[in-house]
C-alpha positions as CSV (number, residue, x, y, z in Angstrom):
1,M,0.0,0.0,0.0
2,A,1.3,3.4,-0.9
3,L,2.4,5.8,1.8
4,T,0.9,9.3,2.2
5,N,3.1,12.4,1.8
6,D,3.1,12.8,5.6
7,E,4.3,9.2,6.1
8,V,7.0,9.6,3.4
9,L,8.1,13.0,5.0
10,A,8.4,11.3,8.4
11,G,10.4,8.4,7.1
12,L,12.7,10.7,5.1
13,A,13.2,13.0,8.1
14,E,14.3,9.9,10.1
15,L,16.8,9.0,7.3
16,V,18.2,12.6,7.2
17,N,18.5,12.5,11.0
18,D,20.3,9.2,10.9
19,E,22.8,10.4,8.3
20,T,23.4,14.0,9.4
21,G,22.1,14.4,12.9
22,I,19.7,17.2,11.7
23,S,16.6,17.1,14.0
24,V,13.5,15.5,12.5
25,E,11.5,18.7,13.2
26,N,13.9,20.7,10.9
27,V,13.2,18.4,7.9
28,Q,10.2,20.2,6.3
29,L,8.8,20.2,2.8
30,E,10.0,23.7,1.8
31,K,13.6,23.1,3.1
32,S,16.4,22.9,0.5
33,F,18.7,19.9,1.1
34,T,21.8,22.0,0.3
35,D,20.9,25.6,1.2
36,D,18.7,25.1,4.3
37,L,19.9,21.7,5.7
38,D,23.5,21.9,4.5
39,I,23.6,18.3,3.2
40,D,26.6,17.6,1.0
41,S,26.5,15.3,-2.1
42,I,28.0,12.3,-0.3
43,S,25.4,12.4,2.5
44,M,22.7,13.0,-0.1
45,M,23.6,9.9,-2.0
46,T,23.5,7.9,1.2
47,I,20.1,9.3,2.0
48,V,18.9,8.4,-1.5
49,V,20.2,4.8,-1.2
50,N,18.5,4.4,2.2
51,A,15.3,6.0,0.9
52,E,15.2,3.5,-2.0
53,E,15.5,0.7,0.5
54,K,13.0,2.1,3.0
55,F,10.3,3.1,0.5
56,D,11.0,0.3,-2.1
57,V,11.5,2.8,-5.0
58,K,14.2,3.5,-7.5
59,I,15.6,7.0,-7.7
60,P,17.8,7.2,-10.8
61,D,21.1,9.1,-10.4
62,D,20.1,11.6,-13.0
63,E,16.9,12.3,-11.1
64,V,18.7,13.1,-7.8
65,K,19.9,16.5,-9.0
66,N,16.2,17.5,-9.5
67,L,15.4,16.8,-5.8
68,K,16.3,20.2,-4.5
69,T,13.9,20.4,-1.6
70,V,12.5,17.9,0.9
71,G,9.2,18.4,-0.8
72,D,10.7,17.4,-4.2
73,A,11.9,14.1,-2.7
74,V,8.6,13.4,-0.9
75,T,6.7,14.0,-4.2
76,F,9.1,11.8,-6.2
77,I,9.0,9.0,-3.7
78,T,5.2,9.2,-3.3
79,N,4.7,9.1,-7.1
80,A,7.3,6.3,-7.6
81,Q,5.6,3.8,-5.2
82,S,3.9,1.0,-7.0
């Protein structure tokens, strides 16, 4: 069963927290991964790999650059669920 945006956001916030130590409350839809959350490309790739496993989706490498905000990632994951 597909997860809701809120469920994906909560799960993604946990992954970001595990990787970076950024508090779950700071991971919000409008936040930019690089500008607001200061996540570097290496941490971002780890988050992407973990998100693929957690949500059972495939996030192509060429798609990762389009995931600028937390909301972009939530929307992509929600739409990619089968």
